[in-house]
matplotlib code that plots the C-alpha trace (Angstrom):
import matplotlib.pyplot as plt

x = [13.7, 11.9, 8.2, 5.8, 3.0, -0.4, -3.6, -4.9, -2.0, 1.7, 4.0, 7.1, 9.7, 8.1, 9.3, 9.5, 6.2, 4.6, 5.8, 4.3, 1.0, 1.0, 1.9, -1.1, -3.4, -2.0, -1.7, -3.4, -6.4, -9.5, -11.7, -9.1, -11.4, -8.5, -7.8, -11.3, -10.2, -6.4, -5.7, -8.2, -7.4, -3.7, -3.0, -0.9, 1.1, 1.8, 5.4, 7.3, 7.3, 11.1, 10.9, 8.2, 10.4, 13.3, 11.0, 10.7, 14.4, 14.1, 14.8, 13.7, 17.1, 19.8, 18.2, 14.6, 12.4, 10.2, 7.5, 6.4, 3.9, 0.7, -0.1, -3.3, -4.0, -0.4, -1.1, -0.1, -3.1, -1.5, 1.3, 2.2, 4.7, 6.4, 8.5, 10.2, 8.5, 11.3, 14.4, 15.6, 12.4, 12.2, 8.8, 7.6, 4.4, 2.8, 0.2, -1.5, -3.4, -5.2, -5.9, -8.0, -11.5, -12.2, -10.0, -11.7, -13.9, -12.5, -9.9, -7.0, -6.1, -6.3, -4.1, -1.5, -1.4, -1.0, 1.9, 3.5, 3.3, 4.6, 7.5, 8.6, 8.5, 10.4, 13.0, 13.7, 14.4, 11.4, 9.5, 6.3, 4.4, 1.6, -0.8, -2.9, -6.2, -9.5, -12.7, -14.5, -12.1, -13.8, -12.3, -8.7, -9.6, -11.0, -7.9, -5.6, -7.7, -7.4, -3.6, -3.8, -3.5, -5.3, -6.7, -4.2, -5.4, -8.5, -8.1, -11.7, -12.8, -9.2, -9.8, -12.0, -13.3, -15.8, -16.5, -17.3, -15.2, -13.9, -11.7, -8.0, -7.3, -3.9, -3.5, -0.5, 0.9, 3.9, 6.3, 5.2, 1.6, 2.5, 4.5, 1.6, -0.7, 1.9, 1.8, -2.0]
y = [-7.9, -11.2, -10.6, -8.0, -9.7, -8.0, -8.9, -10.4, -10.5, -10.9, -8.7, -10.3, -10.6, -12.6, -16.1, -16.9, -18.7, -15.6, -13.5, -16.0, -15.8, -12.0, -12.0, -14.2, -11.8, -8.7, -9.9, -13.3, -13.7, -13.2, -11.0, -8.4, -7.1, -5.2, -3.2, -1.7, 0.0, 0.3, 3.1, 2.0, 5.3, 4.3, 2.2, -0.7, -2.9, -6.5, -7.1, -10.4, -12.4, -12.1, -8.3, -8.4, -10.5, -8.0, -5.2, -6.9, -6.4, -2.6, -0.9, 2.4, 2.7, 0.1, -2.9, -1.5, -3.1, -1.0, -3.6, -6.5, -9.3, -9.4, -12.9, -14.1, -17.8, -18.4, -17.3, -14.2, -12.0, -8.7, -6.3, -3.0, -0.7, 2.6, 4.8, 8.1, 11.3, 13.5, 12.2, 15.8, 16.4, 12.8, 12.2, 8.7, 7.7, 4.5, 2.1, -1.2, -3.7, -6.8, -8.8, -11.6, -10.2, -12.9, -10.8, -7.5, -5.7, -7.7, -5.3, -7.0, -3.9, -1.6, -4.0, -4.3, -0.6, 0.4, -2.1, -0.8, 2.8, 2.0, 0.0, 2.8, 5.4, 3.1, 2.1, 5.2, 8.8, 10.0, 13.2, 12.4, 9.6, 10.1, 8.1, 8.9, 7.5, 8.6, 9.7, 6.5, 4.3, 5.1, 2.0, 3.2, 6.7, 5.1, 2.9, 6.0, 7.9, 5.0, 5.3, 9.0, 10.4, 13.6, 14.7, 17.2, 17.8, 17.1, 17.8, 18.0, 15.7, 14.7, 10.9, 9.1, 5.6, 3.8, 7.0, 9.0, 11.8, 11.4, 13.6, 12.8, 12.5, 13.1, 12.1, 12.2, 12.0, 13.8, 12.1, 14.3, 13.4, 9.7, 10.1, 11.8, 8.8, 6.4, 8.2, 7.6]
z = [9.1, 9.6, 10.0, 11.3, 13.1, 13.2, 14.8, 11.6, 9.1, 8.8, 6.7, 5.5, 2.8, -0.1, -1.0, -4.7, -4.4, -2.8, -5.7, -8.2, -6.4, -6.4, -10.1, -10.8, -8.9, -10.5, -14.1, -14.8, -12.5, -14.8, -12.7, -11.6, -8.8, -7.1, -10.2, -10.0, -6.8, -6.9, -9.3, -12.0, -13.9, -14.4, -17.5, -16.6, -18.9, -18.2, -17.4, -17.5, -14.3, -14.0, -14.2, -11.5, -9.3, -9.7, -8.6, -5.2, -4.6, -4.3, -0.9, 0.6, 2.2, 2.9, 4.5, 4.5, 1.8, -0.5, -0.2, 1.9, 1.2, 3.3, 4.5, 6.1, 6.9, 5.7, 2.1, 0.2, -0.3, -1.3, -0.4, 1.2, -0.6, -0.7, -3.0, -2.7, -3.7, -2.5, -0.7, 0.1, 2.2, 3.5, 1.8, 1.0, -0.7, 0.6, -0.6, 0.0, -2.2, -1.1, -4.3, -2.8, -2.3, 0.3, 2.6, 2.0, 4.6, 7.5, 9.0, 7.2, 5.2, 8.2, 10.2, 7.4, 6.6, 10.3, 10.7, 7.5, 8.5, 12.0, 10.5, 8.2, 10.9, 13.3, 10.7, 8.6, 9.6, 7.5, 7.9, 6.2, 4.6, 2.1, -0.1, -3.1, -4.2, -5.8, -4.1, -5.1, -3.1, 0.3, 1.9, 1.3, 2.6, 5.8, 6.2, 5.8, 8.4, 10.8, 10.8, 11.4, 7.9, 7.0, 3.7, 2.4, -1.2, -3.2, -6.9, -8.2, -11.0, -11.9, -12.3, -14.7, -13.7, -15.8, -17.7, -14.5, -13.0, -9.4, -7.3, -6.8, -3.1, -1.4, 2.3, 4.6, 8.1, 9.6, 12.0, 14.9, 14.3, 14.2, 17.4, 19.1, 18.2, 19.7, 23.0, 23.4]

ax = plt.figure().add_subplot(projection="3d")
ax.plot(x, y, z, "-o")
ax.set_aspect("equal")
plt.show()
């Protein structure tokens, strides 16, 4: 796997420098704007940079990375990732985060997430892909809808963000739905 070229972005294996940049955005950058949207209800502990680097070596299956860096203008701006929910039923959860807010609202997230979903379905014999978010993250919901995901569950007032209750949202796409989209 070398690179996946999108219209606006490139997905690729991170260099050591890319990982350092993502570590900065995730743990060091003072404003932490992305954390206000990407699971703000999940407490997250800082981990050492070396442990963060080791996490990048994980694979979905042999030779298929669990995450790729998103690059735009030749710089690391975020990443796409996945992890198993249930190997027996071929169910992966997926996600995306763009840390650099200069690249928000310009189609970069939609481009990256579509390429990631396509790559997984093309590379792995997977039955379904899902994602989880909260009802306040309307941009992520729209990105998931653009790749063909459907809302599958809404758990009412299950997330607290800034002292306010929001619904937990589960979305997903089945292989046959993805294949149907490819035939258009």
